[in-house]
VOPAGU-2260 file (C-alpha; in pm, 1 decimal, decimal comma):
REM VOPAGU-2260
SITE   aa  ch    i         X         Y         Z
SITE  UNK   A    0    2221,8    8624,1   13856,4
SITE  UNK   A    1    1914,3    8678,6   14052,5
SITE  UNK   A    2    1819,9    8380,6   14327,0
SITE  UNK   A    3    1445,2    8336,3   14307,5
SITE  UNK   A    4    1277,8    8239,9   14627,0
SITE  UNK   A    5    1255,5    7844,8   14653,2
SITE  UNK   A    6    1549,0    7780,0   14421,3
SITE  UNK   A    7    1735,1    7603,9   14714,8
SITE  UNK   A    8    1442,9    7395,8   14786,4
SITE  UNK   A    9    1437,8    7270,6   14434,8
SITE  UNK   A   10    1810,9    7187,8   14412,4
SITE  UNK   A   11    1798,3    6997,5   14761,0
SITE  UNK   A   12    1499,5    6810,6   14614,4
SITE  UNK   A   13    1706,1    6691,4   14314,7
SITE  UNK   A   14    2010,5    6611,8   14549,2
SITE  UNK   A   15    1780,3    6426,1   14773,3
SITE  UNK   A   16    1656,3    6208,1   14498,2
SITE  UNK   A   17    1987,4    6108,2   14371,7
SITE  UNK   A   18    2090,9    6019,3   14733,4
SITE  UNK   A   19    1761,3    5814,4   14807,2
SITE  UNK   A   20    1834,6    5637,1   14458,9
SITE  UNK   A   21    2196,2    5535,9   14557,0
SITE  UNK   A   22    2069,7    5442,6   14880,1
SITE  UNK   A   23    1804,1    5229,9   14758,6
SITE  UNK   A   24    2050,8    5069,2   14499,8
SITE  UNK   A   25    2279,6    4977,0   14799,1
SITE  UNK   A   26    2025,7    4818,2   14984,1
SITE  UNK   A   27    1924,3    4578,9   14688,2
SITE  UNK   A   28    2289,9    4508,3   14619,7
SITE  UNK   A   29    2329,4    4388,6   14988,2
SITE  UNK   A   30    2006,7    4195,1   14953,2
SITE  UNK   A   31    2140,7    4006,3   14640,4
SITE  UNK   A   32    2463,1    3910,3   14793,9
SITE  UNK   A   33    2310,1    3801,5   15104,2
SITE  UNK   A   34    2077,8    3553,4   14886,3
SITE  UNK   A   35    2422,0    3440,9   14721,0
SITE  UNK   A   36    2601,2    3366,6   15044,0
SITE  UNK   A   37    2313,0    3199,2   15195,6
SITE  UNK   A   38    2260,1    2981,5   14892,6
SITE  UNK   A   39    2635,8    2884,0   14887,4
SITE  UNK   A   40    2621,8    2805,7   15264,2
SITE  UNK   A   41    2311,8    2608,8   15237,6
SITE  UNK   A   42    2449,1    2391,9   14944,6
SITE  UNK   A   43    2792,9    2366,2   15117,0
SITE  UNK   A   44    2636,4    2236,8   15445,8
SITE  UNK   A   45    2440,6    1983,1   15226,8
SITE  UNK   A   46    2738,2    1859,9   15049,5
SITE  UNK   A   47    2916,4    1802,8   15392,8
SITE  UNK   A   48    2622,9    1628,8   15521,2
SITE  UNK   A   49    2595,2    1388,5   15228,1
SITE  UNK   A   50    2979,0    1359,9   15189,0
SITE  UNK   A   51    3009,3    1213,0   15554,2
SITE  UNK   A   52    2668,8     996,3   15491,3
SITE  UNK   A   53    2525,2    1187,3   15806,5
SITE  UNK   A   54    2149,6    1231,8   15852,8
SITE  UNK   A   55    2008,5    1217,8   15512,7
SITE  UNK   A   56    1644,0    1307,4   15658,6
SITE  UNK   A   57    1776,7    1614,2   15774,6
SITE  UNK   A   58    1900,5    1704,9   15421,3
SITE  UNK   A   59    1567,0    1657,5   15266,6
SITE  UNK   A   60    1403,4    1877,2   15525,5
SITE  UNK   A   61    1668,8    2142,9   15446,6
SITE  UNK   A   62    1611,4    2079,1   15050,8
SITE  UNK   A   63    1240,3    2140,4   15110,7
SITE  UNK   A   64    1309,6    2472,7   15296,3
SITE  UNK   A   65    1547,0    2598,4   15023,3
SITE  UNK   A   66    1264,4    2539,1   14765,7
SITE  UNK   A   67    1036,7    2747,3   14997,0
SITE  UNK   A   68    1283,8    3025,8   15017,2
SITE  UNK   A   69    1304,8    3019,0   14598,3
SITE  UNK   A   70    1623,8    2836,0   14559,3
SITE  UNK   A   71    1673,7    2554,7   14321,4
SITE  UNK   A   72    1931,1    2285,5   14435,2
SITE  UNK   A   73    2066,2    1976,4   14289,5
SITE  UNK   A   74    2316,9    1725,0   14411,2
SITE  UNK   A   75    2439,1    1449,2   14202,2
SITE  UNK   A   76    2708,2    1168,9   14329,3
SITE  UNK   A   77    2937,2    1088,4   14034,3
SITE  UNK   A   78    3190,6     812,5   14145,9
SITE  UNK   A   79    3417,3     960,1   14394,3
SITE  UNK   A   80    3279,3    1322,7   14372,8
SITE  UNK   A   81    2963,7    1506,2   14495,2
SITE  UNK   A   82    2842,5    1777,6   14263,6
SITE  UNK   A   83    2609,0    2029,7   14379,3
SITE  UNK   A   84    2420,6    2325,8   14211,5
SITE  UNK   A   85    2223,7    2601,1   14361,8
SITE  UNK   A   86    2029,8    2884,6   14180,5
SITE  UNK   A   87    1800,6    3140,7   14222,1
SITE  UNK   A   88    1685,9    3390,3   13982,6
SITE  UNK   A   89    1954,9    3478,4   13716,1
SITE  UNK   A   90    2239,8    3374,8   13971,1
SITE  UNK   A   91    2386,7    3018,7   13995,8
SITE  UNK   A   92    2689,6    2852,0   14195,5
SITE  UNK   A   93    2816,8    2518,0   14159,1
SITE  UNK   A   94    3051,7    2313,5   14414,1
SITE  UNK   A   95    3220,0    2013,7   14366,7
SITE  UNK   A   96    3422,2    1805,5   14637,5
SITE  UNK   A   97    3572,9    1444,9   14675,5
SITE  UNK   A   98    3371,4    1184,3   14881,0
SITE  UNK   A   99    3492,7    1116,8   15220,0
SITE  UNK   A  100    3757,7     859,0   15222,5
SITE  UNK   A  101    3882,5     771,7   15567,7
SITE  UNK   A  102    4096,2     485,1   15460,2
SITE  UNK   A  103    4313,5     734,1   15241,3
SITE  UNK   A  104    4341,4     972,1   15533,4
SITE  UNK   A  105    4458,1     683,5   15775,5
SITE  UNK   A  106    4705,3     574,0   15502,3
SITE  UNK   A  107    4870,5     910,0   15478,6
SITE  UNK   A  108    4859,7     943,4   15857,8
SITE  UNK   A  109    5036,7     610,8   15912,0
SITE  UNK   A  110    5320,0     711,1   15646,7
SITE  UNK   A  111    5386,7    1038,7   15821,7
SITE  UNK   A  112    5392,2     903,1   16174,3
SITE  UNK   A  113    5622,4     612,1   16025,3
SITE  UNK   A  114    5850,4     877,2   15858,6
SITE  UNK   A  115    5884,7    1084,9   16185,8
SITE  UNK   A  116    5890,9     813,3   16430,3
SITE  UNK   A  117    6266,1     837,7   16508,0
SITE  UNK   A  118    6245,0    1227,2   16562,1
SITE  UNK   A  119    6311,1    1285,2   16210,5
SITE  UNK   A  120    6092,0    1480,0   15961,4
SITE  UNK   A  121    5921,9    1390,6   15631,0
SITE  UNK   A  122    6052,7    1593,6   15350,2
SITE  UNK   A  123    5845,5    1689,6   15035,2
SITE  UNK   A  124    6043,3    1434,0   14811,0
SITE  UNK   A  125    6018,2    1125,2   15061,9
SITE  UNK   A  126    5638,5    1108,3   15076,3
SITE  UNK   A  127    5482,9     809,5   14942,7
């Protein structure tokens, strides 16, 4: 086999094209993942703000910012649950959580404190 002058350059150019293509695909994948995580985090924060009935004006500003970034977001209150959905392009994510109920927490905390009042512990079977 006779090697011609410049054959290594052609082979290196082909390898370099494959390497650059793989690098480009990796960067695009990371960019999409960043969008997914960013959208999920913003939706989670919005649901938490509304769950504890904190500053609704802040949520409205965040919603406008998300729309400027290209995210579509919806939050619906259905009885005791908050349903949230965020989407961007072909991707969408839904999060559902129970509304904040401090009375329920206080009831459970009082039952646990009552059960452990004499130095004992509350077993799984004796919980109300």
